[in-house]
C-alpha positions in Angstrom: 6.1 -7.3 -22.6 3.0 -6.1 -20.8 2.2 -5.1 -17.3 0.9 -7.9 -15.0 -2.7 -7.7 -13.8 -2.9 -8.2 -10.1 -5.9 -10.3 -8.9 -7.8 -9.3 -5.9 -7.3 -12.2 -3.4 -8.7 -13.0 -0.1 -5.2 -12.1 1.4 -5.3 -8.7 -0.2 -8.8 -8.0 1.0 -7.9 -9.1 4.6 -4.8 -6.9 4.6 -6.8 -3.9 3.1 -9.2 -4.5 6.0 -6.4 -4.3 8.5 -5.1 -1.0 7.0 -8.6 0.4 7.5 -9.4 -1.2 10.9 -6.0 -0.2 12.6 -6.1 3.3 11.4 -3.8 4.5 8.6 -6.4 4.4 5.8 -9.8 6.1 6.3 -12.8 3.8 5.7 -14.1 6.2 3.1 -11.0 5.4 1.1 -11.0 1.6 1.4 -10.1 1.4 -2.3 -6.7 2.9 -1.5 -6.3 0.3 1.3 -6.9 -2.4 -1.4 -4.4 -0.7 -3.7 -1.7 -0.7 -1.1 -2.6 -4.3 -0.1 -2.3 -5.6 -3.7 1.2 -4.1 -4.0 2.2 -5.6 -0.6 0.8 -9.0 -1.3 2.4 -9.2 -4.7 5.8 -8.1 -3.6 5.8 -5.0 -5.8 8.9 -2.9 -5.3 7.5 0.6 -5.6 4.1 2.0 -5.0 3.9 5.3 -6.8 1.3 7.9 -5.8 0.5 11.5 -5.6 -1.8 10.8 -2.7 -0.1 12.7 0.2 -3.1 12.9 2.4 -3.3 9.2 3.6 -0.7 7.2 1.6 2.5 9.0 0.9 3.3 10.9 4.0 5.6 10.0 6.8 3.0 9.2 9.5 0.9 7.0 7.2 3.9 5.2 5.6 5.2 4.3 9.1 1.7 2.9 10.0 1.3 1.1 6.7 4.7 -0.5 7.0 3.9 -1.6 10.6 0.7 -3.3 9.7 2.2 -5.1 6.6 5.2 -6.4 8.8 2.8 -7.5 11.5 1.0 -9.5 8.8 4.2 -11.1 7.5 4.8 -8.9 4.5 7.3 -6.4 3.3 5.9 -3.1 2.2 6.9 -1.6 -1.1 8.7 1.8 -1.1 5.8 4.4 -1.2 6.8 7.5 -3.2 5.8 10.1 -5.7 6.8 9.9 -9.3 9.3 12.7 -8.7 10.9 10.7 -5.9 11.1 7.6 -8.1 13.0 9.5 -10.8 15.9 9.7 -8.3 16.2 5.9 -7.9 
């Protein structure tokens, strides 16, 4: 059993643009916004990252969740590998 390859869809690109436009992800890191959007759009349970500057921190997670929900999606749990070990 392999890992699925997530296709970049128009929905994902639109949600990524919202993450940048409404603030939590800096424009200079739009690839991170797309990474998050792909996880959101595809219903991924966990988004594992060591990026504590603009993805895995309390303020950013709150904003990311808010934008995902405003667009009709449920955000995955954003955590570090160490945090995931405890689940």
